[in-house]
Every structure is written in structure tokens, then in C-alpha cells.
C-alpha positions in Angstrom: 0.0 0.0 0.0 2.8 2.4 1.0 4.7 1.6 -2.2 1.7 2.3 -4.4 1.1 5.7 -2.6 4.8 6.7 -3.4 4.3 5.8 -7.0 1.2 8.0 -7.2 2.9 10.9 -5.5 6.2 10.8 -7.3 5.3 9.4 -10.7 6.4 11.7 -13.5 3.0 13.3 -14.4 2.0 13.7 -10.7 5.4 15.3 -9.9 5.1 17.8 -12.7 1.6 18.7 -11.6 2.8 19.1 -8.0 5.6 21.5 -9.1 3.1 23.6 -11.2 0.8 23.8 -8.1 3.7 25.0 -5.9 4.8 27.6 -8.4 1.3 29.0 -8.7 1.0 29.2 -4.9 4.2 31.1 -4.4 3.7 33.4 -7.5 6.7 32.1 -9.4 6.8 33.6 -12.9 10.2 32.7 -14.2 11.8 35.8 -12.6 12.8 36.5 -9.0 10.3 39.4 -8.7 6.5 39.5 -8.4 4.6 42.2 -10.3 2.3 44.3 -8.1 -0.7 46.4 -9.0 0.2 49.9 -7.8 -3.5 51.1 -7.9 -4.8 48.2 -5.9 -2.0 48.3 -3.3 -2.4 52.0 -2.5 -5.0 52.8 0.1 -7.6 55.4 -0.8 -7.0 57.7 2.1 -7.4 61.4 1.7 -7.5 64.6 3.8 -11.0 66.0 3.8 -11.5 69.6 2.5 -12.0 72.5 4.9 -15.0 74.8 4.1 -14.2 78.2 2.7 -16.0 79.8 5.6 -17.4 78.5 8.9 -19.5 80.0 11.8 -20.6 78.9 15.2 -23.9 80.3 16.4 -23.5 83.0 13.8 -20.0 84.0 15.0 -17.3 83.7 12.3 -14.5 81.2 12.7 -11.1 82.8 11.7 -9.9 80.0 9.4 -7.3 82.3 7.9 -5.3 81.8 11.2 -3.0 78.8 10.7 -3.6 77.6 14.3 -7.4 77.9 14.0 -7.3 76.1 10.6 -5.1 73.3 11.8 -7.1 72.8 15.0 -10.3 72.4 13.0 -8.5 70.2 10.4 -7.5 67.8 13.2 -11.0 67.3 14.5 -12.6 67.2 11.0 -10.4 64.4 9.9 -10.5 62.6 13.2 -14.3 62.5 13.2 -14.7 61.9 9.5 -12.5 58.7 9.9 -14.2 57.7 13.1 -16.5 55.8 10.9 -18.7 53.5 13.1 -19.1 56.1 15.9 -19.9 59.0 13.5 -22.4 56.8 11.6 -24.2 56.1 14.9 -24.2 59.8 15.8 -25.9 60.7 12.5 -28.5 58.0 13.0 -29.2 59.1 16.6 -29.4 62.7 15.6 -32.4 62.0 13.5 -34.3 60.9 16.6 -33.0 63.4 19.2 -32.2 66.6 17.3 -35.9 67.5 16.7 -36.5 67.5 20.5 -33.3 69.4 21.3 -33.8 71.9 18.4 -37.3 72.8 19.7 -36.2 73.5 23.2 -33.2 75.5 22.1 -35.5 77.6 19.9 -38.0 78.2 22.7 -35.2 79.6 24.9 -33.6 81.7 22.2 -30.4 79.6 22.0 -28.7 79.3 18.6 -29.3 76.0 16.8 -25.6 75.1 16.7 -25.7 74.3 20.4 -27.3 71.0 19.6 -23.8 69.9 18.5 -22.7 70.5 22.1 -24.7 67.5 23.1 -23.0 65.5 20.4 -19.6 66.5 21.7 -20.6 66.0 25.4 -22.2 62.6 25.3 -22.5 61.1 21.8 -26.2 61.8 22.1 -26.6 59.2 24.9 -27.1 59.1 28.6 -23.4 58.7 29.2 -21.7 58.8 32.6 -18.2 60.3 32.7 -15.4 59.1 35.0 -16.1 62.3 37.0 -19.8 61.2 37.3 -21.1 63.9 34.9 -24.3 62.4 33.6 -26.8 62.4 30.7 -26.9 64.0 27.3 -25.6 67.3 28.7 -23.2 65.8 31.2 -24.4 67.6 34.3 -22.6 67.1 37.6 -24.9 66.5 40.6 -24.5 69.9 42.1 -24.7 71.8 38.8 -27.8 69.9 37.8 -29.6 70.8 41.0 -28.4 74.4 40.6 -30.2 74.6 37.3 -33.5 73.0 38.6 -33.1 69.3 38.0 -34.4 66.8 40.6 -31.6 64.4 41.5 -32.1 61.8 44.2 -32.2 58.0 44.6 -35.5 57.5 42.8 -35.5 60.4 40.2 -32.5 61.8 38.3 -33.5 64.3 35.7 -30.1 64.5 34.2 -31.3 61.4 32.3 -34.5 63.3 31.2 -33.8 64.6 27.7 -36.2 67.5 27.7 -35.6 68.7 31.3 -31.8 68.4 31.0 -31.9 70.3 27.7 -33.9 73.1 29.4 -31.3 73.2 32.2 -28.5 73.5 29.7 -30.4 76.4 28.1 -30.5 78.2 31.4 -26.7 77.7 31.7 -26.2 79.0 28.2 -28.3 82.1 28.8 -26.6 82.9 32.1 -23.2 82.5 30.5 -24.1 84.6 27.5 -25.2 87.4 29.8 -21.7 87.3 31.3 -19.6 87.0 28.1 -21.8 88.3 25.3 -20.2 85.7 23.0 -21.6 82.3 22.1 -18.2 80.8 21.4 -17.0 81.5 24.9 -20.3 80.3 26.2 -19.6 76.9 24.6 -16.0 76.8 25.9 -17.2 77.7 29.4 -19.7 74.8 29.3 -16.7 72.5 28.9 -14.2 74.2 31.2 -16.6 76.0 33.6 -16.8 79.7 34.1 -14.2 79.9 36.7 -11.6 78.1 34.5 -12.4 80.3 31.5 -12.4 83.5 33.7 -9.0 82.6 35.1 -7.4 82.3 31.6 -9.1 85.5 30.4 -7.6 87.3 33.4 -4.1 85.8 32.9 -4.0 86.4 29.1 -6.0 89.5 28.7 -8.0 88.0 25.9 -11.7 87.4 25.6 -11.6 85.7 22.1 -11.7 81.9 22.3 -9.5 81.6 19.2 -6.8 83.8 20.9 -6.8 82.0 24.3 -4.3 79.3 25.3 -6.5 76.7 27.0 -6.1 73.2 28.4 -6.2 70.6 25.6 -9.7 69.4 26.2 -11.2 72.9 26.0 -8.8 73.9 23.2 -10.2 71.1 21.1 -13.8 71.3 22.3 -15.2 74.0 20.0 -13.4 72.5 17.0 -15.0 69.1 17.8 -18.4 70.7 17.8 -17.6 72.5 14.5 -16.4 69.2 12.9 -19.7 67.5 13.8 -21.7 70.5 12.4 -19.6 70.3 9.2 -20.0 66.5 8.7 -23.7 66.3 9.7 -24.7 69.1 7.3 -22.8 67.8 4.3 -22.6 64.1 5.0 -21.8 62.7 1.6 -18.9 65.2 1.1 -17.2 63.6 4.1 -17.9 60.0 3.1 -21.2 59.1 4.9 -23.9 57.7 2.7 -26.8 56.7 5.1 -30.2 56.1 3.5 -33.1 57.7 5.3 -34.6 54.4 6.2 -31.5 53.5 8.2 -31.7 56.6 10.4 -33.2 56.1 13.9 -36.8 57.3 13.8 -38.7 59.2 16.5 -40.9 56.8 18.4 -44.5 58.0 19.1 -45.6 58.0 22.7 -48.3 59.3 25.0 -47.9 61.0 28.4 -49.3 59.5 31.6 -49.6 61.8 34.6 -48.5 60.3 37.9 -49.0 62.1 41.2 -49.0 59.2 43.6 -46.6 56.5 44.5 -45.9 53.6 42.2 -45.3 50.3 43.8 -44.0 48.5 40.7 -43.1 50.0 37.3 -43.2 46.5 35.9 -46.9 46.3 36.8 -47.4 49.9 35.6 -45.8 49.0 32.3 -48.0 45.9 31.9 -51.2 47.9 32.5 -49.9 50.5 30.0 -49.6 47.9 27.3 -45.8 47.6 27.3 -43.0 46.1 29.4 -40.6 47.3 32.0 -37.6 47.3 29.6 -39.3 49.6 27.1 -40.9 51.8 29.8 -37.5 52.5 31.3 -35.9 53.1 27.9 -38.4 55.9 27.4 -38.0 57.2 31.0 -34.4 56.6 32.1 -34.7 59.3 34.7 -36.8 56.9 36.8 -33.9 55.2 38.6 -35.8 52.6 40.7 -38.4 50.0 39.8 -40.8 52.0 42.1 -41.6 55.6 43.0 -42.3 56.6 46.6 -43.5 60.2 45.8 -44.5 61.1 49.3 -44.9 64.7 48.4 -47.5 63.9 45.7 -45.4 65.6 43.0 -46.7 65.4 39.4 -44.6 63.5 36.9 -45.2 62.9 33.2 -44.2 59.4 32.2 -43.8 58.5 28.5 -45.6 55.4 27.3 -45.1 54.3 23.6 -48.3 54.2 21.7 -49.7 50.8 20.8 -47.7 49.1 18.1 -44.9 51.7 18.2 -42.2 49.1 19.0 -42.8 47.0 15.9 -43.9 49.6 13.4 -41.1 52.2 13.8 -39.3 51.1 10.6 -42.3 50.2 8.6 -43.1 53.7 7.1 
């Protein structure tokens, strides 16, 4: 048997075939070099174009300054090549921007401030290492200062509408102090005390002329990069069909001014389940609500069939 196998493997015809097979695998072509396709081997990577002009909240960005231009260029290319994350942000924006835009408009805040929420939290109820929380990343004390209820059972930093209203109060107070929306955005990141200190040291009130810690120095340019990409998506390589954007989900409001022993039971009676109820009301931090003071709360409940029909239109 062994002798027959050797004959099959090492017979003349078989040996010739084996040699041809080996040569084809290693790419042998009679020379010691292998031809390469220069077009196929070069990656299609490019630096994205910077707009001719740019504004934040109606205030001109001085792109003629080399430092301003290069700072923006860094964030634009970083976020244009941050593919999966930026795709998710564009999809989420379709759901959350209409809510944020309405509240900004009601408070007289420029529309560009919706991109602050993108830079702060990726349009999610994130929690930072410092425990800043929610779409607008409020710290506990600051949230309470601007009217948010924060305790063991209720944390309105997770409430999109109420936290956006609190952010608007901050923006208006800050604008009254600085009279400049760009510095207002910077102060949201650094805090008024931090910005005031640098203004005092440097004798400058223009964000683009201030030397700031790296996070704040990059902050406004991150916001501007999102604005640029979101408003001209295909130019920056994002081709997302409308039916892939996250839709707004219809809901009704249920008034509650008593205690709730079980939100699981509450959800069942409302025609949904605990998971979906909490996804609509992440500010409810416990599976119950004591509410000894009889405070009135508005709880979102998805309308019948909303869970399964969101992508059917």
C-alpha cells in the first residue's frame, strides 16, 4: 500500500503537476520578482476639505489663522474617519435633534448648540469618569443648581427634555456674562471659573486667541467638525439612507402624582413592558416611585404598536 502511494505521488506526471501547483501558490513567474498592481496596493485615504467659511452660532471662525485652521482640520479628519461612531451619531441625531432643536429655539439659544450635546455625550445618557451624567453631562450639584431633581429615585439629568432646558438656562446665564456664544460653549466644557482665570491671565476674551487646556482647546473644533460633517454628510464619506436613520418613536404621556409600587406592573397595565418603559423614561432610577410629596410626573408610554412599526413607514 505504501509503495503504491509513493508511485502515485512521485510518478512523472504527478510530480510535474505538483511542481506547477507549488509555483502557482508562491507566485513564481520565471523571474525573481513579483509584479504588483500599484493602484490596488495604495489605500484610498485622503484629507478632507475644509470649508471656505465657517461659523458657530452666527459667529465667524477665523480659518485664515494657521492655528485655527489646523485645529479644525485635526477634528474634522478625526471624526470623518471615526466611521462607526460617527455613523451612529448621525443615526441618533435623526431621533434626538428634533427634541433638542425645539427646546433651544424656545429659549432663544442658537441651533448650533445641539452639537454641544453630540460632543458631550455622543447623544446618549453617558456617565463620565467624574460622574457627569446624561446628554448634557451635568454634575450632581450643577444639575440641582439649574433646577433638575436628582435623588435616589429620580435623576432628571437622564431626562432629555428637562436636562436640555437646564442646559439652556446655563447658556443664557453664561451669554449674559460673556456676550459671546463661542466663549459660552467653551465655558460649558471648562466651567466659568476656569475660563475667567485664563481670560484674566492672558488679557484675551476671544476663544481663538486663548491658550486653554487641551480638552477645552479642542472642544469647539470638535463641535464644528460635527456640524460640518452632519450638514454635508456625503462630502465627508457618509452615505446613510433615510430608512436607516433612527426614527422618532411615538408615545403618549401618563400623569402620575402618587406612589408607584411597581413599574413592571405599571408598564403591563400601559400595554408595554418594564424594559421599554425604562428606555423611554431613564430618569426613573428605581423600579418603584415613593413620591410622598405627591409631585406630578409625566411618564412616557409608547403608543400601541410603536415598538414593531417604527421602521415600517
